[in-house]
N, C-alpha and C positions, 0 to 999 in steps of 0.2 A: 623784512624779507621781501625782495623785489619780485621774486618769481610767483609767489603764492596768488596774489590778486590778479595777475595778468593772465593766468591760464585756467581759471576755474571753468570757464564756459566751453573749453575745448574738449572736455572729456565726458564720456558716458560713464554712468555708474557701473562698477564691476558687476558682472553677471553672477547669478547664484550658481555656484559650482555644484550644489546638491540638487539642481533641477533634474528631475527624472524624466522630463519630456524627451521623447526620441525625435530627433530631427530627421525625418524621412528623406528629405532632399540631400542632407549630408551623408546619410547612409548609402543612398544610391550613388552619390558622387564618389564615395570611397570604393564601392564595388566597381564603378566604371574605371577609376584610376587603376584598379588591380585587375583589369580585364585580361591582361596578358597572362598573369598568374592563373587566373580562373580558367582561361582557355588551355593553358599548358597542362594543368592538373586534369581537366576534363579529357583532354586528348590522351593523356597517359592512362586514365581509367578506361577509356574506350578501347585503346590498344590492348590493354591487359584483358578486358572483357572479350574482345575479338579473338585474341589468342586462346583464351579458355574455351570460347564457344566453338571455334573452328578447328582447334588443334589439340585440346586437352580433354574436353568433356566427351564422355562416351554416350552415344545416342541410346535412349531408352524408349520402350514401347509400352503403351498403356492399353489395357483391355478390361472391359467391365462386364460382369454377369449380373443379372437382375433376378432377385428372389422375392416372392411375395408371401406374406403370412396369411394363411387361410384360417379364419376363426370359426368356420362352420364345422360341427361335429356330425359325422355319419355313423355314430355308434348305434348298435342294435338296442342297447340299454344305456341309461344315463350313468356313465362312469367318470364324470367330471371330477368327482371327489376322489376317485381311485388313482387315475393316471394324470390328472391335471391338464386339461386342454388349455389352449391359448385364449385369453380374454380380450386382448387388444388394447389395454390401457397403456399409458406412457411408461409406467414402471416396467412392464413386461417388454415393451418395445426396446427400451434401453438395455434390458437384460439380454435380449436376443442379439443386440449389437455387440455386446461384450462377449457373448458366446462365439459369434463369428470372428472376433478378434482374439480369442483365447489361445493360449499356448497348447492346450490339449488338441484342439482342432488343427492348429498349425503343425503340430507334431505328426498327426495322421497324414497330412498332405506331404510332409517331408518324407515319410516312410513310403507312401504310395508312389510318389514321383522320383524317389531315390535322389533327392536333392543333395544328399551328403556328398555325392560324387560330382556335383556341379561346381566348378571353380567360382562361379558368380556368387554362390552362397557359402561355400566352404573356402575361407581365405587361405587355408593351408595348402590348397591345390594350386593357388595362383603363384606365378613367378613374381617374387618381390622386387620392387624397384630399388634403386640405389638408396634413395632416402628412406623408403620403407624398411629396407634391410638394416640401415643404421638405427632407426627407431626401434626395431624389434630387438636388435642386439643390446641397445641401451636398456630397454625394458627388461630383458633377461638378466642383465647385471643388477638392476635395481630391485627386481622382484625375487624374493626368496621363496624357493620351492623345496619341499621335502623330497627325499629320494623315493618315498612310497608313491607320491603323486606322479612323479615322472615315470615310474616303472609300471604302474598299475594300468593295464590296457583297458579294462572296463571303465575306469574313471576317465581315461582319455577319450574313449568313445562317447561317454555321456557328455563330457564338456564340448566335444566337437558337435554332437547332435544339438545341444542347447544353443550353441553359437549359430548353427544353421537355422534353427527355429527362429531365433531372434532376427537373423538376417531376413528371413521370409516375412516376419511381422513388419519389419521396416519397409518392405516393398509392397505391402498390402494395406489398403484403406477400406473402411466400411462406413457407409453413410446412409441415413434414413431420410427419405423424401418427406418433407414436412406435410403434416395432415394426411398421412397415408401409412399403409403397412408394407410399403415397398422399400427394399434395401438394395443399394448398389455395392457390389463387391468388386473392387478395382485392384488389379495387379500390374505393377510396372517393373519390367526387367529389361535386360539388354537384348532379349530375343522376342520378336512379335509372337511367334508360335508358343513360346514358353509362357508369356503373359496370359494368353487366352486359355492355355491348358491349366494354369494355376487357378485362375478365377473360376473356371468351370468345376475344377476338382474341389475347391473349397465349398462351393454351393452343394455339390453332390454329396460330399461327406457330411455337410451340415444337415441336409435332409435325411440322410441315412442315420445320422446320429440321433435325430428326433425319434425315428421309428425304433431304434435300439433302446433308447431310454424308455419309451412306452412299453416295449416288450419286457424289459427288466422290471419296470414298475408293476406291470400286470402279473408277472410271475411272482414277484415278491408279495403282491397283494393276495394272490391266490393261495400261496403258501401260508401266509399269515392268517387268512380267513379260515383255511382248513384247520389249522392248529386251534384257532379260537373256537370254531364250531365244535371240535372234539371236546375242548375244555368245558364249553357251555352245556354240551349234552350230558357230561358226567355231573356237572353241577345241578342240572335239572332233575336227573334221576335221584340224586341225593336229597334234593328238596322235596320231591314227591314222596320219597320213602319216609322222611321225617314227619310229613303230614299223616301218612297212614299209621305209622307207629304211635304217634301221639293220640290219634283217634282210638286206637285199639286199647291203650292202657288207661284211658279216662272214660267216664260216663258220657254218653251222648248228650250233649247239651245244645241248647239253642237260645236265641234271644227271647222267644216266647216263654220257655220254661223259666228263665230268669225273671221275667216280668210276673209270672204267677207266684213265684217265691216272694217277690217284693210285695205283692198284694196280701199274701198270708202274713208276712211280717207286720204289715201295716195293721191288719185286723187284730193280731196279737197285741200290738202296742196299744191299740184302742182299749182292748179288754184289760190290759195291765193298768192303764190309766184309771178305768172304772173300779177295778179291784182295789187299787191303791186308795181311791177316795172312800170306798166302803170301809176298808180297814181303818182308815183315819177317823171315820165317824164312830166306829165301834170303840176305838181307843179313847176318843173324847168322851163317849158315854160312860165307858168303864171308869175313866178318871173322875167324872162327876159323881158316879155312884160311890166310889171309894172315898170321895171327899165329903159326902153328906153325913151329918151327925144327928141332926134332929129329925123327928118323924116327918115333919113338913118337908125338909130338904130331901129326905129319902123318897117321899112320895113324888115330889116334883122331878127328882132325878130319874126315878124308875119309870114313870109314865106307864104304869101297869094298871089295868082296870081292876083286877082282883085286889091289888094292894090299895088302890084308891077306895074300894068298897069297904075293906077292913078298916081303913083310916076313918071312913065316914061313920062307922058304927061306934067309934070311940075306942080309946086305948086305956081306959081307966081300969079295966079288969085285966087280970094277968093273962087270961085266955086270949083276949084280943091282942094284947101286946106280943104274946108268944107267936100267935098266928101272923102278926105283922112282920115280926123279925124273920120268921121262917120264909114268908113270901118274899121279903126283900133279899134274903140270901139266895133264894132260888133265882130271882131276877138277875142278881150279880153273877151267879155261876153260869147262867145261860148266855149272858153277854160275853163272859170270858170264853165260853165254848165257841160262840160265833166269831170272836176275834181270832181264836186259834185256827179255826177252819178257814177264815178269810186270808190269814197269813200264808197258810199252806197253798191255797189256790193261787195267790199272787206269786209265790215262789215257783210254782209249777209253770205258770204263764211265762215268767221271765226265763226259766230254763228253756222252754220251747222256743222263745224268741231268740235266745242266744244260739241255739242249735240251728235254727233256720238262717240266721245272719251268717254263721260260719259256713253253712252250706252254700249260701248265695255268694260269699266272697270267694270260696274255693272254685265254684263253677264259673264265676266271672273271670278269674285269672286263667283258668283253663281255656275259656273261650277266647280271651285276648291272645294267648299263646298260639292257639289254633289259627286264629285270624292272621297273625304275624307270619306263621309258617306258610299259610295259604298264599299270602301276598308275595312272599319271597319266591315261592314256587311259580306263581304266575309271572312275576318279573323276569325270572330266569327263562321261563318258556318264551316270553315275548322277545327277549334278547337273542335267544337261540334261534328262533324263527327268522329274526331280522338278518342275522349274520349268515344263516343258511341261505336265505334269499340272495344276499350280496355275493356269496360264494358261487351260486349258480349263475348269476349275471356275469361275474368276472370270468368264470370258466367259459361261458358262451362267447365273451368278447375276445378272449385270447386267440391269437392267430389271425385276426382281421384288423390289426392296427393300421392307422393311416397317419402320415406326418402332418404337422401343423403348417408346413411350408411347401411351396412348389416352385420349380424353376419357371420364371416368367420370360426370361430371355437369356439364351446362351451368349457367352462372350465370343466375339469374332476376332480373327487375326487382323491387327491394324496394318494399314498400308504404309503409313509414314510414322516416323518417330514423334513422340510427344514431347521429348526433351532432348537436348537443351533448346529452349526457345531463343534462338540467336538474336532475333530483332529485339525481343524484350530485354534480353541480357544487356545488349549494347545500349538500348534506350535507358535502362536502369543505371548502367554504368555512367552514361552521360549525365543523368540527373544527379547521381551520387558524386561524380567528379565535380560538377558545378557547385554542389553544396559544400564539398570539402574545400574546393578552391576558394569559395566565398568565405568559408570559415577561416581559412588561413589568412586571407586578405584582412578580414575584420580583426582577427587575432593580432596580426602584425600592426594594424592601425591602433587598436586599443592598448596594446602593450608599449607603444611608442611613448617615450617620456621626453621627447624633444619636439621642437616646432619646425614644421615644414612649410607652413603657409601663414600669411599675414592674418588670415581669418582665424586660424587656430590661436595665434598669439593674442589677438584682440579679444577673442572669446574667453581665453583663460585668464587674462589680466584685467580686462575692462578698459585698457588704455588704447589709444589710436596708434596704429603703425603709420608713421609719416615717411618712412624711407625703407626701400628694399635694395640693398647693395649687392650686386653679384660678386662672385669670387674673381679678384683681379689676377690675371695670369702673369704674375711677376715672380721670378725665381727667388728674390729676397726682398726685404723691406726697402732697400735703397732704390729698387727699380719701380716701386709703386707709383711714385710721383712722376717718374719718367714715362711710365706707361700712359698715365692720364694726360701728360703733356704731348706725347707723340700721337695719341689717339683721342682727340677731343670729342669725337662723335661716337665713341664706343658706348656699349650698353652701360658700362660702369660709370663713365663720365655723365651720361644722361641721367642715371639713377641718382648721382650726387646732386645734379642740378635740380632734380625733382625734390630731393630732400631739402635743398636750400630754399626752394619755392614754398614747400609745405611749412618749413620753419618760419619763413617770413610772414606767412598767412595765419600762423597759429594765434596771433593776437593783432587784430586789425587796428586797435586803438593805439597800441605802442609796440613797435617791433622789438623783439628781444635783442638786447645788446650784449649782455654777458651770458654766454652759453657754456654749460657744463656737459662734457661727454664722459659717460661711465658705462659700466657693465657689472655683471654678477661676479665673474671670475676673470682671470687673465686669459688672453688669447681669443677674445670674442670680436676683435676688430674695432674697438672704440678709438684707438690711436689713429688707425687708418681713416675713420670717419672724421676725427678732429682735423687731421692734415688735409684731407680732401675738401672738407667744408671750408677751411681757412683759405685754401687755394682758390676755390670757386667763388667765395665771397669777395676776395680781392679782385677777381676777374670782373666784378661789377664796378670797379673803380673805387671800392671802399677801402678804408684803412682797417687792417685786421691785425690783431695781436694774438699769437698762439702761445699760451702759457702751459708749461709742463707742470701739472699738479702732482704727477707721480714721481716725486723727487727721489724716491728710494731706488727705482729701477733705471731712471734716466734713459728712457726708450728713444727719445728724439735724437740722441747722439748717433743712433744707428742710421737715421735718415740724413742727418746733417753732421758729418764728422768734424767740420771746422768750427763748431760752436765754441764760444768762449768758455773758459774753465769756470768762471763765476756765473751764478744763476740767480734765481729768485730769492734764495735764502740770503745771499750777500746783499741783494738790493734791499730787502726788508730790514736787514741788520744795519744798513747804511755803510757797508764796507766798500761798495762800489756804486757808481751812479747807474741809473737805469739805462742811459744811452750807451754806457760801456758794456752792459751785460746782454743787450739784445743782439740777435743775429739776423741778417737779412740775406737769405740764400738767393743765389742767382736763379731767376726764372720762377721763383715760388710766389712772389708778390705779397707776402705777409711777413711781419716781424715775428721772430721766435724768441721767447724767453725760456731758456732751459732750466732744468733742475740741477742740483748738485748735492753731493753727499755732505751731511752735516750731523753733528752730535745732538742737535736739538730735535726733539720729537716733532714729526711733520704735523700731527694734529694740533700741537701747541702753536706751530707757526701759522696755520691757516685759521685758527680761532682767535688770533691776536687782533688787536685794534689796528696794528700797522698794516695787516693784510687788508682789512676793510678799507682803510684809508688809501691803500695802494689801488684797490679796485675802483674806488671812487675817482681817484686821479686819472686812472686809465680810461674811464668812461669819457672824460673830457678830451682825451688825446686820440682815441680810436673809435671807429664806427662799430666795430664788433670785437669782442674779446672772447676767445674760445679757450677753455681750460680743459686740458686732458687730465682726468683724475684717475686715481687707483680704483680697482674693483670694489664694489660696495661690501661684499661679503668678506673681504680680506682685511681692510682697515677702514676706520670711520672717516677718512679724509674727504671722500666724495660728499657725504652728507653735510660735513662742516663747510666745505667750499660752496655747496649749493645754497647755503643761506644768503650768499651775496649774488646769486645768479638770477637771471630773468627766465631762463629756460633750461630744462634738463633733458638731454638725449640719452636714452638707455639702449645700448646695443645688445642684441641677442644673436648668437651665432646659429646659422641655419643648420638644422638636423644635428646639433651638437650639444647645446646648453640644456641641461636637465630642467624639466618644469619645476621641480622642487626648489632648485636654486633660484630661479626667477621669482617664484612665490616668496621665498625668504627675503630676497632683495626688495620686492615690493612692500613686504611687511616692514622692513627697516625704514623705508621712506614714509610709509603711513604712520609709523610710530613717531617719526620726527615731524609730522604735520607738513610733509612736503609731497607735492604731486609732480608726476613726470609729464613733461610737455608732449613727448612722443617717443615711440619705440622705433628702433631701427633693426630690421632683420638683415643681418650682414652675412657676407661670404656665401651667398647662395650659389650652389653648384648647378649649372645649366643641365649637365648630363644627369645629375642626381634627380633634378626636377622631372626630367623625362622618364627616368627609371621608375620613379614613384607614381608616374601618371599625372604630374601637375604641369607638364610642359605646355599643353595647349591652353592653360588657363591664364597665363601671364605673358602679355605681349612682349615685354622686354627680354624674356628668357626663352620664348618659344618661337614658333615659325612666323608669328605675326611681326616680330621685331627685326627680321632679317633685312628688310628693305629700308630700315631707318638707321641701323647702327653698324659700325665697323666691327668685324669679327676679331 
């Protein structure tokens, strides 16, 4: 492959298409090229804005009344909890702002100033414009209304009033001055007097509304307190009656009496404990006496002096024995009698203790009930006295209410309209127009899928543009060569010479001898490049052979009608000699080997060894061999022929070839391991360059080239 090693150093690596870096210079350049569009759009916007500001917009006048909130209370008594004075925190400030903006207050203003009869607020009184009438008619057709709504006059009045209230709210603004309790109430209407009147009326009704609200609150509070005092008075009377009735039907008790009963019960319980111990001792003694069997046991159990004395005298005689038994029986009976008496005493003590405990419990419950009734009575009395005091305070305050706000500054009648601000509208229109124009220019630029400059083409492909050929003003292809011959100093001729020079300098070690000219699709000027380059290379005194590689279309016949019928296919097949197939047009300076129709596939012809041998032979006979090949995306012939070439010229039609097609063609060459020597931006329209704003950037096609080239 001849071309590959000879052209490696001439190309920069393709740039990263995904690079997100914004080229500010390119952006500014794009905007500068579109300056006429930007200026035109800006002018249109300014004209429309001027027409609106001076011819359509209705002047409006703005007037502001200032109201201040007074947080000081001049009450005779503290009624803050009753009527709710103003505290001044941010929440209440915002609340007052909303009150000033409320529909209720606006409705009062509408009624006082009779704004329903004002056409500015009541749209039904205005004469509809033609467009407005059409919109209203269309709205009437699309909006379904019931007969009741159309015929009900009250409903119609309500709707009209609501619309007037909304119109007023749209013309009024309320603002709070930061870090203060001052509010600006601004009205803007078509009349200066009306604006001042509305602003003042809003503030006046707002202040009056505060007084009315306080009067209503005081009246409601007085009424409620009166009812509550009456209820509490009845409750107090009932509570005191309950205390007196309870005291009357129960014994008079006190805490001291209950404490005395508790002491008596304690003494009884102590006596009960002693009696219980005494009875227990008697029971034990009786048990021991009844258990004794022998005289000794009876003596010990009885612990009686008389019995002990009898026992000491001896019991041998019957008399002593009888006396001992009688005495023992007497002791036992006495113990039984003491036990019975002790039991009776214990029972009596317990009965007394139970009676006292019951009496204590009963009197304690009565005391608790009495205390509860007394507390309820006292609580009712305190509540009654509190509400009675509040009622007196509220009654004293009624009639001397003061608003929480006062007028700080009345609105004045403005001398000049506040809107429309004509200079601002036009300035804004100019800025907006410039932005829209810039957006259109950038949109047009970014949506462009073609190439208009060599810089764009190089940036997109990564290959160098070595030629920029202007559109040759020839009516048909046959006149292209004639134009170049008749105007050797034209811009097109000089552009081809520049291409020739760039091609010769593309490889300083070895000048390219076999040159392939191709493109993505047909109609991009590759054949014109081939013909022109062949002509101008021969003008250097070099021997040049132009080979038609696009044998399917035989385009060269349109330039040279007298070409032989046999062409390259016949030469390769050996049907004719090379000398008999070539054509030497008059004044062209180069030999032409045309194509011809054949049944053999063109790709097979150019991939054959005979074609390689033919090219090798031609290298010895000619200084330059230029092969005009078919488009890359149509058939593979160009890539096959390029295997035998030293240089590949790839033509891209100015502002016509789609970027995607060029990318696809580049991908084909890349996949074939072939690199393009240089790109040719062809058929550049000078007027189009100026139209897009590129005319001043390229000397050959702008004002800089007029002194060097024939027109």
